[in-house]
Biopython code that builds the backbone (N, CA, C, O; Angstrom):
import numpy as np
from Bio.PDB.StructureBuilder import StructureBuilder

atoms = [
    (1, "MET", "N", (-8.475, 10.908, -6.685)),
    (1, "MET", "CA", (-7.902, 9.817, -5.919)),
    (1, "MET", "C", (-8.953, 9.346, -4.915)),
    (1, "MET", "O", (-9.579, 10.157, -4.232)),
    (2, "ASN", "N", (-9.137, 8.041, -4.834)),
    (2, "ASN", "CA", (-10.074, 7.432, -3.893)),
    (2, "ASN", "C", (-9.285, 6.697, -2.814)),
    (2, "ASN", "O", (-8.330, 5.979, -3.110)),
    (3, "ILE", "N", (-9.695, 6.882, -1.561)),
    (3, "ILE", "CA", (-9.050, 6.231, -0.430)),
    (3, "ILE", "C", (-10.126, 5.492, 0.351)),
    (3, "ILE", "O", (-11.156, 6.068, 0.699)),
    (4, "CYS", "N", (-9.883, 4.218, 0.623)),
    (4, "CYS", "CA", (-10.849, 3.398, 1.339)),
    (4, "CYS", "C", (-10.102, 2.496, 2.325)),
    (4, "CYS", "O", (-9.066, 1.925, 1.986)),
    (5, "GLN", "N", (-10.624, 2.371, 3.529)),
    (5, "GLN", "CA", (-10.002, 1.499, 4.521)),
    (5, "GLN", "C", (-10.880, 0.288, 4.763)),
    (5, "GLN", "O", (-12.095, 0.407, 4.921)),
    (6, "SER", "N", (-10.259, -0.868, 4.789)),
    (6, "SER", "CA", (-10.926, -2.116, 5.129)),
    (6, "SER", "C", (-10.018, -2.868, 6.094)),
    (6, "SER", "O", (-8.978, -3.392, 5.695)),
    (7, "GLY", "N", (-10.411, -2.919, 7.356)),
    (7, "GLY", "CA", (-9.569, -3.556, 8.374)),
    (7, "GLY", "C", (-8.256, -2.810, 8.519)),
    (7, "GLY", "O", (-8.237, -1.600, 8.746)),
    (8, "ASP", "N", (-7.151, -3.550, 8.385)),
    (8, "ASP", "CA", (-5.833, -2.927, 8.534)),
    (8, "ASP", "C", (-5.203, -2.524, 7.202)),
    (8, "ASP", "O", (-4.002, -2.264, 7.130)),
    (9, "THR", "N", (-6.035, -2.474, 6.132)),
    (9, "THR", "CA", (-5.540, -2.119, 4.799)),
    (9, "THR", "C", (-6.181, -0.829, 4.306)),
    (9, "THR", "O", (-7.402, -0.672, 4.335)),
    (10, "LEU", "N", (-5.338, 0.087, 3.855)),
    (10, "LEU", "CA", (-5.788, 1.320, 3.225)),
    (10, "LEU", "C", (-5.594, 1.142, 1.724)),
    (10, "LEU", "O", (-4.478, 0.887, 1.270)),
    (11, "SER", "N", (-6.667, 1.273, 0.953)),
    (11, "SER", "CA", (-6.602, 1.093, -0.497)),
    (11, "SER", "C", (-6.726, 2.442, -1.182)),
    (11, "SER", "O", (-7.584, 3.256, -0.841)),
    (12, "VAL", "N", (-5.852, 2.663, -2.155)),
    (12, "VAL", "CA", (-5.831, 3.908, -2.914)),
    (12, "VAL", "C", (-6.037, 3.550, -4.381)),
    (12, "VAL", "O", (-5.386, 2.647, -4.906)),
    (13, "SER", "N", (-6.947, 4.264, -5.037)),
    (13, "SER", "CA", (-7.197, 4.015, -6.466)),
    (13, "SER", "C", (-7.536, 5.337, -7.142)),
    (13, "SER", "O", (-7.643, 6.379, -6.494)),
    (14, "GLY", "N", (-7.703, 5.271, -8.458)),
    (14, "GLY", "CA", (-8.096, 6.446, -9.212)),
    (14, "GLY", "C", (-6.989, 7.445, -9.484)),
    (14, "GLY", "O", (-7.262, 8.615, -9.750)),
    (15, "LEU", "N", (-5.746, 7.001, -9.423)),
    (15, "LEU", "CA", (-4.608, 7.893, -9.731)),
    (15, "LEU", "C", (-4.378, 7.917, -11.237)),
    (15, "LEU", "O", (-4.072, 6.886, -11.835)),
    (16, "MET", "N", (-4.521, 9.067, -11.842)),
    (16, "MET", "CA", (-4.278, 9.189, -13.278)),
    (16, "MET", "C", (-2.790, 9.414, -13.571)),
    (16, "MET", "O", (-2.263, 8.932, -14.574)),
    (17, "GLN", "N", (-2.133, 10.146, -12.689)),
    (17, "GLN", "CA", (-0.693, 10.358, -12.811)),
    (17, "GLN", "C", (-0.133, 10.658, -11.432)),
    (17, "GLN", "O", (-0.844, 11.110, -10.534)),
    (18, "LEU", "N", (1.147, 10.398, -11.289)),
    (18, "LEU", "CA", (1.830, 10.695, -10.039)),
    (18, "LEU", "C", (3.176, 11.306, -10.411)),
    (18, "LEU", "O", (4.183, 10.616, -10.569)),
    (19, "GLY", "N", (3.148, 12.621, -10.543)),
    (19, "GLY", "CA", (4.341, 13.345, -10.951)),
    (19, "GLY", "C", (4.722, 14.384, -9.928)),
    (19, "GLY", "O", (4.102, 14.483, -8.869)),
    (20, "GLY", "N", (5.733, 15.152, -10.238)),
    (20, "GLY", "CA", (6.216, 16.184, -9.341)),
    (20, "GLY", "C", (5.131, 17.150, -8.900)),
    (20, "GLY", "O", (5.096, 17.563, -7.741)),
    (21, "ALA", "N", (4.241, 17.513, -9.824)),
    (21, "ALA", "CA", (3.173, 18.463, -9.503)),
    (21, "ALA", "C", (2.152, 17.868, -8.534)),
    (21, "ALA", "O", (1.523, 18.605, -7.774)),
    (22, "ASP", "N", (1.981, 16.544, -8.551)),
    (22, "ASP", "CA", (0.986, 15.873, -7.706)),
    (22, "ASP", "C", (1.577, 15.311, -6.419)),
    (22, "ASP", "O", (0.838, 14.971, -5.495)),
    (23, "SER", "N", (2.879, 15.213, -6.352)),
    (23, "SER", "CA", (3.513, 14.448, -5.289)),
    (23, "SER", "C", (3.245, 14.994, -3.896)),
    (23, "SER", "O", (2.999, 14.220, -2.971)),
    (24, "SER", "N", (3.285, 16.298, -3.727)),
    (24, "SER", "CA", (3.062, 16.872, -2.389)),
    (24, "SER", "C", (1.653, 16.612, -1.888)),
    (24, "SER", "O", (1.470, 16.216, -0.736)),
    (25, "SER", "N", (0.656, 16.828, -2.734)),
    (25, "SER", "CA", (-0.729, 16.598, -2.296)),
    (25, "SER", "C", (-0.998, 15.108, -2.074)),
    (25, "SER", "O", (-1.747, 14.744, -1.167)),
    (26, "PHE", "N", (-0.392, 14.244, -2.896)),
    (26, "PHE", "CA", (-0.542, 12.796, -2.722)),
    (26, "PHE", "C", (-0.039, 12.377, -1.345)),
    (26, "PHE", "O", (-0.743, 11.706, -0.590)),
    (27, "LYS", "N", (1.190, 12.784, -1.030)),
    (27, "LYS", "CA", (1.786, 12.410, 0.251)),
    (27, "LYS", "C", (1.018, 13.009, 1.420)),
    (27, "LYS", "O", (0.740, 12.315, 2.398)),
    (28, "ALA", "N", (0.676, 14.279, 1.332)),
    (28, "ALA", "CA", (-0.033, 14.950, 2.428)),
    (28, "ALA", "C", (-1.411, 14.333, 2.662)),
    (28, "ALA", "O", (-1.807, 14.116, 3.807)),
    (29, "THR", "N", (-2.139, 14.052, 1.590)),
    (29, "THR", "CA", (-3.476, 13.460, 1.716)),
    (29, "THR", "C", (-3.406, 12.085, 2.351)),
    (29, "THR", "O", (-4.184, 11.777, 3.254)),
    (30, "LEU", "N", (-2.483, 11.256, 1.890)),
    (30, "LEU", "CA", (-2.400, 9.897, 2.434)),
    (30, "LEU", "C", (-1.862, 9.881, 3.860)),
    (30, "LEU", "O", (-2.347, 9.109, 4.688)),
    (31, "CYS", "N", (-0.886, 10.701, 4.161)),
    (31, "CYS", "CA", (-0.379, 10.747, 5.543)),
    (31, "CYS", "C", (-1.471, 11.217, 6.498)),
    (31, "CYS", "O", (-1.574, 10.715, 7.617)),
    (32, "ALA", "N", (-2.285, 12.177, 6.062)),
    (32, "ALA", "CA", (-3.379, 12.671, 6.902)),
    (32, "ALA", "C", (-4.475, 11.624, 7.074)),
    (32, "ALA", "O", (-5.157, 11.609, 8.099)),
    (33, "ALA", "N", (-4.652, 10.753, 6.090)),
    (33, "ALA", "CA", (-5.719, 9.741, 6.125)),
    (33, "ALA", "C", (-5.264, 8.424, 6.734)),
    (33, "ALA", "O", (-5.993, 7.434, 6.668)),
    (34, "LEU", "N", (-4.092, 8.391, 7.316)),
    (34, "LEU", "CA", (-3.488, 7.148, 7.776)),
    (34, "LEU", "C", (-3.811, 6.873, 9.240)),
    (34, "LEU", "O", (-3.164, 7.423, 10.131)),
    (35, "PRO", "N", (-4.811, 6.022, 9.497)),
    (35, "PRO", "CA", (-5.118, 5.690, 10.891)),
    (35, "PRO", "C", (-4.046, 4.772, 11.481)),
    (35, "PRO", "O", (-3.317, 4.100, 10.752)),
    (36, "SER", "N", (-3.965, 4.757, 12.786)),
    (36, "SER", "CA", (-2.886, 4.014, 13.458)),
    (36, "SER", "C", (-2.972, 2.507, 13.270)),
    (36, "SER", "O", (-1.959, 1.819, 13.399)),
    (37, "GLU", "N", (-4.150, 1.976, 12.968)),
    (37, "GLU", "CA", (-4.265, 0.520, 12.833)),
    (37, "GLU", "C", (-3.878, -0.006, 11.447)),
    (37, "GLU", "O", (-3.855, -1.219, 11.240)),
    (38, "VAL", "N", (-3.577, 0.875, 10.505)),
    (38, "VAL", "CA", (-3.223, 0.440, 9.155)),
    (38, "VAL", "C", (-1.850, -0.215, 9.148)),
    (38, "VAL", "O", (-0.881, 0.333, 9.673)),
    (39, "ARG", "N", (-1.782, -1.392, 8.546)),
    (39, "ARG", "CA", (-0.526, -2.127, 8.407)),
    (39, "ARG", "C", (-0.155, -2.355, 6.949)),
    (39, "ARG", "O", (0.979, -2.720, 6.636)),
    (40, "ASN", "N", (-1.136, -2.135, 6.045)),
    (40, "ASN", "CA", (-0.926, -2.338, 4.612)),
    (40, "ASN", "C", (-1.515, -1.168, 3.845)),
    (40, "ASN", "O", (-2.592, -0.669, 4.173)),
    (41, "ILE", "N", (-0.797, -0.740, 2.822)),
    (41, "ILE", "CA", (-1.319, 0.266, 1.906)),
    (41, "ILE", "C", (-1.220, -0.327, 0.507)),
    (41, "ILE", "O", (-0.129, -0.633, 0.026)),
    (42, "ASP", "N", (-2.366, -0.486, -0.140)),
    (42, "ASP", "CA", (-2.428, -0.996, -1.508)),
    (42, "ASP", "C", (-2.728, 0.169, -2.437)),
    (42, "ASP", "O", (-3.749, 0.841, -2.291)),
    (43, "ILE", "N", (-1.839, 0.405, -3.390)),
    (43, "ILE", "CA", (-2.014, 1.509, -4.330)),
    (43, "ILE", "C", (-2.242, 0.919, -5.719)),
    (43, "ILE", "O", (-1.342, 0.330, -6.317)),
    (44, "ASP", "N", (-3.469, 1.090, -6.219)),
    (44, "ASP", "CA", (-3.851, 0.574, -7.534)),
    (44, "ASP", "C", (-3.377, 1.556, -8.605)),
    (44, "ASP", "O", (-3.826, 2.702, -8.649)),
    (45, "LEU", "N", (-2.479, 1.105, -9.456)),
    (45, "LEU", "CA", (-1.910, 1.949, -10.504)),
    (45, "LEU", "C", (-2.435, 1.572, -11.893)),
    (45, "LEU", "O", (-1.814, 1.906, -12.902)),
    (46, "SER", "N", (-3.568, 0.881, -11.947)),
    (46, "SER", "CA", (-4.102, 0.419, -13.226)),
    (46, "SER", "C", (-4.564, 1.560, -14.125)),
    (46, "SER", "O", (-4.656, 1.382, -15.340)),
    (47, "GLN", "N", (-4.856, 2.729, -13.555)),
    (47, "GLN", "CA", (-5.291, 3.883, -14.346)),
    (47, "GLN", "C", (-4.198, 4.943, -14.463)),
    (47, "GLN", "O", (-4.421, 6.006, -15.042)),
    (48, "THR", "N", (-3.033, 4.659, -13.919)),
    (48, "THR", "CA", (-1.954, 5.646, -13.868)),
    (48, "THR", "C", (-1.108, 5.549, -15.129)),
    (48, "THR", "O", (-0.475, 4.525, -15.388)),
    (49, "GLY", "N", (-1.102, 6.617, -15.905)),
    (49, "GLY", "CA", (-0.350, 6.610, -17.155)),
    (49, "GLY", "C", (1.035, 7.196, -17.035)),
    (49, "GLY", "O", (1.851, 7.065, -17.948)),
    (50, "TYR", "N", (1.312, 7.852, -15.898)),
    (50, "TYR", "CA", (2.575, 8.584, -15.797)),
    (50, "TYR", "C", (3.037, 8.638, -14.350)),
    (50, "TYR", "O", (2.273, 9.003, -13.457)),
    (51, "VAL", "N", (4.290, 8.273, -14.128)),
    (51, "VAL", "CA", (4.961, 8.461, -12.842)),
    (51, "VAL", "C", (6.362, 8.979, -13.160)),
    (51, "VAL", "O", (7.062, 8.420, -14.004)),
    (52, "ASP", "N", (6.762, 10.048, -12.478)),
    (52, "ASP", "CA", (8.126, 10.534, -12.660)),
    (52, "ASP", "C", (8.881, 10.415, -11.335)),
    (52, "ASP", "O", (8.372, 9.839, -10.373)),
    (53, "CYS", "N", (10.082, 10.957, -11.292)),
    (53, "CYS", "CA", (10.901, 10.845, -10.082)),
    (53, "CYS", "C", (10.234, 11.500, -8.878)),
    (53, "CYS", "O", (10.411, 11.048, -7.747)),
    (54, "GLY", "N", (9.471, 12.559, -9.115)),
    (54, "GLY", "CA", (8.732, 13.190, -8.021)),
    (54, "GLY", "C", (7.696, 12.247, -7.439)),
    (54, "GLY", "O", (7.490, 12.220, -6.225)),
    (55, "GLY", "N", (7.047, 11.476, -8.291)),
    (55, "GLY", "CA", (6.074, 10.486, -7.831)),
    (55, "GLY", "C", (6.729, 9.362, -7.056)),
    (55, "GLY", "O", (6.206, 8.908, -6.039)),
    (56, "VAL", "N", (7.885, 8.913, -7.544)),
    (56, "VAL", "CA", (8.637, 7.884, -6.819)),
    (56, "VAL", "C", (9.042, 8.419, -5.454)),
    (56, "VAL", "O", (8.946, 7.712, -4.451)),
    (57, "GLY", "N", (9.493, 9.666, -5.415)),
    (57, "GLY", "CA", (9.858, 10.293, -4.146)),
    (57, "GLY", "C", (8.667, 10.390, -3.198)),
    (57, "GLY", "O", (8.819, 10.217, -1.989)),
    (58, "ALA", "N", (7.484, 10.665, -3.741)),
    (58, "ALA", "CA", (6.276, 10.742, -2.910)),
    (58, "ALA", "C", (5.947, 9.384, -2.297)),
    (58, "ALA", "O", (5.504, 9.313, -1.151)),
    (59, "LEU", "N", (6.159, 8.316, -3.048)),
    (59, "LEU", "CA", (5.925, 6.972, -2.498)),
    (59, "LEU", "C", (6.913, 6.657, -1.381)),
    (59, "LEU", "O", (6.537, 6.071, -0.366)),
    (60, "ILE", "N", (8.157, 7.040, -1.561)),
    (60, "ILE", "CA", (9.168, 6.824, -0.521)),
    (60, "ILE", "C", (8.820, 7.661, 0.714)),
    (60, "ILE", "O", (8.921, 7.172, 1.839)),
    (61, "ALA", "N", (8.414, 8.913, 0.511)),
    (61, "ALA", "CA", (8.018, 9.765, 1.631)),
    (61, "ALA", "C", (6.798, 9.196, 2.353)),
    (61, "ALA", "O", (6.717, 9.259, 3.579)),
    (62, "LEU", "N", (5.848, 8.642, 1.595)),
    (62, "LEU", "CA", (4.678, 8.002, 2.204)),
    (62, "LEU", "C", (5.111, 6.812, 3.052)),
    (62, "LEU", "O", (4.623, 6.638, 4.168)),
    (63, "LYS", "N", (6.010, 6.003, 2.537)),
    (63, "LYS", "CA", (6.504, 4.851, 3.293)),
    (63, "LYS", "C", (7.166, 5.309, 4.591)),
    (63, "LYS", "O", (6.927, 4.721, 5.646)),
    (64, "ASN", "N", (7.991, 6.348, 4.524)),
    (64, "ASN", "CA", (8.657, 6.867, 5.723)),
    (64, "ASN", "C", (7.641, 7.411, 6.726)),
    (64, "ASN", "O", (7.768, 7.171, 7.926)),
    (65, "CYS", "N", (6.649, 8.131, 6.249)),
    (65, "CYS", "CA", (5.597, 8.679, 7.109)),
    (65, "CYS", "C", (4.822, 7.542, 7.782)),
    (65, "CYS", "O", (4.576, 7.580, 8.988)),
    (66, "ALA", "N", (4.446, 6.545, 7.005)),
    (66, "ALA", "CA", (3.682, 5.419, 7.543)),
    (66, "ALA", "C", (4.509, 4.634, 8.560)),
    (66, "ALA", "O", (3.986, 4.224, 9.596)),
    (67, "ASP", "N", (5.780, 4.424, 8.276)),
    (67, "ASP", "CA", (6.647, 3.696, 9.202)),
    (67, "ASP", "C", (6.830, 4.462, 10.510)),
    (67, "ASP", "O", (6.833, 3.861, 11.584)),
    (68, "ARG", "N", (6.983, 5.786, 10.427)),
    (68, "ARG", "CA", (7.119, 6.596, 11.646)),
    (68, "ARG", "C", (5.838, 6.571, 12.478)),
    (68, "ARG", "O", (5.888, 6.496, 13.706)),
    (69, "ARG", "N", (4.715, 6.632, 11.812)),
    (69, "ARG", "CA", (3.439, 6.717, 12.514)),
    (69, "ARG", "C", (2.957, 5.363, 13.031)),
    (69, "ARG", "O", (2.429, 5.276, 14.139)),
    (70, "ASN", "N", (3.135, 4.316, 12.244)),
    (70, "ASN", "CA", (2.514, 3.025, 12.547)),
    (70, "ASN", "C", (3.498, 1.871, 12.698)),
    (70, "ASN", "O", (3.067, 0.732, 12.878)),
    (71, "GLY", "N", (4.768, 2.115, 12.634)),
    (71, "GLY", "CA", (5.710, 0.996, 12.629)),
    (71, "GLY", "C", (5.856, 0.481, 11.206)),
    (71, "GLY", "O", (5.739, 1.250, 10.252)),
    (72, "ALA", "N", (6.107, -0.792, 11.056)),
    (72, "ALA", "CA", (6.322, -1.370, 9.729)),
    (72, "ALA", "C", (5.001, -1.465, 8.970)),
    (72, "ALA", "O", (4.097, -2.203, 9.361)),
    (73, "VAL", "N", (4.907, -0.711, 7.887)),
    (73, "VAL", "CA", (3.728, -0.718, 7.024)),
    (73, "VAL", "C", (4.163, -1.210, 5.649)),
    (73, "VAL", "O", (5.138, -0.712, 5.086)),
    (74, "ALA", "N", (3.440, -2.187, 5.109)),
    (74, "ALA", "CA", (3.739, -2.716, 3.782)),
    (74, "ALA", "C", (2.981, -1.908, 2.739)),
    (74, "ALA", "O", (1.767, -1.734, 2.845)),
    (75, "ILE", "N", (3.695, -1.414, 1.733)),
    (75, "ILE", "CA", (3.067, -0.711, 0.619)),
    (75, "ILE", "C", (3.213, -1.588, -0.612)),
    (75, "ILE", "O", (4.321, -1.928, -1.027)),
    (76, "ARG", "N", (2.059, -1.950, -1.195)),
    (76, "ARG", "CA", (2.053, -2.764, -2.410)),
    (76, "ARG", "C", (1.510, -1.934, -3.561)),
    (76, "ARG", "O", (0.539, -1.193, -3.409)),
    (77, "LEU", "N", (2.149, -2.069, -4.706)),
    (77, "LEU", "CA", (1.707, -1.395, -5.923)),
    (77, "LEU", "C", (0.988, -2.428, -6.779)),
    (77, "LEU", "O", (1.554, -3.464, -7.127)),
    (78, "LEU", "N", (-0.259, -2.135, -7.113)),
    (78, "LEU", "CA", (-1.104, -3.101, -7.814)),
    (78, "LEU", "C", (-1.337, -2.687, -9.268)),
    (78, "LEU", "O", (-1.635, -1.528, -9.556)),
    (79, "ASN", "N", (-1.199, -3.637, -10.162)),
    (79, "ASN", "CA", (-1.564, -3.501, -11.575)),
    (79, "ASN", "C", (-0.988, -2.270, -12.271)),
    (79, "ASN", "O", (-1.737, -1.541, -12.922)),
    (80, "PRO", "N", (0.318, -2.014, -12.156)),
    (80, "PRO", "CA", (0.865, -0.833, -12.833)),
    (80, "PRO", "C", (0.785, -0.982, -14.350)),
    (80, "PRO", "O", (0.943, -2.078, -14.889)),
    (81, "THR", "N", (0.541, 0.132, -15.025)),
    (81, "THR", "CA", (0.546, 0.142, -16.480)),
    (81, "THR", "C", (1.990, -0.062, -16.954)),
    (81, "THR", "O", (2.922, 0.153, -16.180)),
    (82, "PRO", "N", (2.191, -0.472, -18.212)),
    (82, "PRO", "CA", (3.566, -0.709, -18.692)),
    (82, "PRO", "C", (4.523, 0.469, -18.501)),
    (82, "PRO", "O", (5.654, 0.240, -18.073)),
    (83, "PRO", "N", (4.131, 1.735, -18.797)),
    (83, "PRO", "CA", (5.101, 2.819, -18.577)),
    (83, "PRO", "C", (5.460, 3.002, -17.103)),
    (83, "PRO", "O", (6.599, 3.331, -16.772)),
    (84, "VAL", "N", (4.502, 2.791, -16.240)),
    (84, "VAL", "CA", (4.750, 2.926, -14.801)),
    (84, "VAL", "C", (5.654, 1.793, -14.321)),
    (84, "VAL", "O", (6.572, 2.014, -13.530)),
    (85, "ARG", "N", (5.394, 0.604, -14.794)),
    (85, "ARG", "CA", (6.225, -0.557, -14.444)),
    (85, "ARG", "C", (7.672, -0.325, -14.883)),
    (85, "ARG", "O", (8.605, -0.655, -14.152)),
    (86, "ARG", "N", (7.857, 0.249, -16.090)),
    (86, "ARG", "CA", (9.217, 0.557, -16.573)),
    (86, "ARG", "C", (9.925, 1.551, -15.656)),
    (86, "ARG", "O", (11.114, 1.404, -15.374)),
    (87, "MET", "N", (9.195, 2.560, -15.195)),
    (87, "MET", "CA", (9.799, 3.565, -14.306)),
    (87, "MET", "C", (10.284, 2.910, -13.015)),
    (87, "MET", "O", (11.381, 3.202, -12.539)),
    (88, "PHE", "N", (9.465, 2.027, -12.452)),
    (88, "PHE", "CA", (9.873, 1.360, -11.214)),
    (88, "PHE", "C", (11.045, 0.416, -11.452)),
    (88, "PHE", "O", (11.895, 0.250, -10.577)),
    (89, "LYS", "N", (11.095, -0.197, -12.617)),
    (89, "LYS", "CA", (12.218, -1.072, -12.927)),
    (89, "LYS", "C", (13.500, -0.257, -13.143)),
    (89, "LYS", "O", (14.563, -0.638, -12.653)),
    (90, "LEU", "N", (13.405, 0.860, -13.872)),
    (90, "LEU", "CA", (14.571, 1.707, -14.122)),
    (90, "LEU", "C", (15.145, 2.296, -12.841)),
    (90, "LEU", "O", (16.363, 2.400, -12.697)),
    (91, "THR", "N", (14.286, 2.679, -11.921)),
    (91, "THR", "CA", (14.733, 3.282, -10.670)),
    (91, "THR", "C", (14.994, 2.239, -9.587)),
    (91, "THR", "O", (15.395, 2.573, -8.472)),
    (92, "ARG", "N", (14.763, 0.983, -9.928)),
    (92, "ARG", "CA", (14.930, -0.154, -9.019)),
    (92, "ARG", "C", (14.001, -0.086, -7.807)),
    (92, "ARG", "O", (14.253, -0.716, -6.780)),
    (93, "MET", "N", (12.949, 0.669, -7.940)),
    (93, "MET", "CA", (11.957, 0.756, -6.866)),
    (93, "MET", "C", (11.094, -0.497, -6.808)),
    (93, "MET", "O", (10.365, -0.709, -5.840)),
    (94, "ASP", "N", (11.178, -1.339, -7.859)),
    (94, "ASP", "CA", (10.470, -2.619, -7.816)),
    (94, "ASP", "C", (11.086, -3.540, -6.764)),
    (94, "ASP", "O", (10.497, -4.562, -6.410)),
    (95, "ARG", "N", (12.266, -3.181, -6.265)),
    (95, "ARG", "CA", (12.896, -3.934, -5.166)),
    (95, "ARG", "C", (12.450, -3.408, -3.798)),
    (95, "ARG", "O", (12.558, -4.109, -2.792)),
    (96, "VAL", "N", (11.953, -2.179, -3.769)),
    (96, "VAL", "CA", (11.513, -1.550, -2.526)),
    (96, "VAL", "C", (10.016, -1.784, -2.300)),
    (96, "VAL", "O", (9.581, -2.071, -1.184)),
    (97, "PHE", "N", (9.240, -1.656, -3.377)),
    (97, "PHE", "CA", (7.788, -1.805, -3.307)),
    (97, "PHE", "C", (7.369, -3.053, -4.074)),
    (97, "PHE", "O", (7.620, -3.141, -5.276)),
    (98, "PRO", "N", (6.737, -4.018, -3.413)),
    (98, "PRO", "CA", (6.242, -5.188, -4.128)),
    (98, "PRO", "C", (5.209, -4.766, -5.191)),
    (98, "PRO", "O", (4.317, -3.960, -4.925)),
    (99, "ILE", "N", (5.352, -5.324, -6.380)),
    (99, "ILE", "CA", (4.428, -5.030, -7.467)),
    (99, "ILE", "C", (3.632, -6.293, -7.762)),
    (99, "ILE", "O", (4.191, -7.365, -7.994)),
    (100, "HIS", "N", (2.301, -6.134, -7.746)),
    (100, "HIS", "CA", (1.401, -7.263, -7.970)),
    (100, "HIS", "C", (0.513, -6.972, -9.173)),
    (100, "HIS", "O", (-0.038, -5.880, -9.312)),
    (101, "ARG", "N", (0.390, -7.963, -10.029)),
    (101, "ARG", "CA", (-0.505, -7.859, -11.187)),
    (101, "ARG", "C", (-1.553, -8.949, -11.074)),
    (101, "ARG", "O", (-1.259, -10.091, -10.722)),
    (102, "SER", "N", (-2.780, -8.566, -11.380)),
    (102, "SER", "CA", (-3.841, -9.591, -11.332)),
    (102, "SER", "C", (-4.224, -10.018, -12.717)),
    (102, "SER", "O", (-5.097, -10.870, -12.881)),
]
sb = StructureBuilder()
sb.init_structure("model")
sb.init_model(0)
sb.init_chain("A")
sb.init_seg("    ")
for serial, (resi, resn, name, xyz) in enumerate(atoms, 1):
    if name == "N":
        sb.init_residue(resn, " ", resi, " ")
    sb.init_atom(name, np.array(xyz, "f"), 0.0, 1.0, " ", f" {name:<3s}", serial, name[0])
structure = sb.get_structure()
């Protein structure tokens, strides 16, 4: 996983999967890397082949952590693969997290 900050945006890329086994380290790593000036978190899912309910839970936990630490933080999911997009649609998380495709 790669994390890069540019201004008030934290960009995350290089996620191959986000499942129950990865969810704790994903959330802990991002919460620890979250500076107070961040207002946006962009998560590139173009390489992510698998997300399960644990991964969805990790995204919700990240949002809660970011909101507690920094106030209102926008989390955008970028370029999800078709299976990942289906998971967000099935769980209706596409209503919670904006999904952007380029």
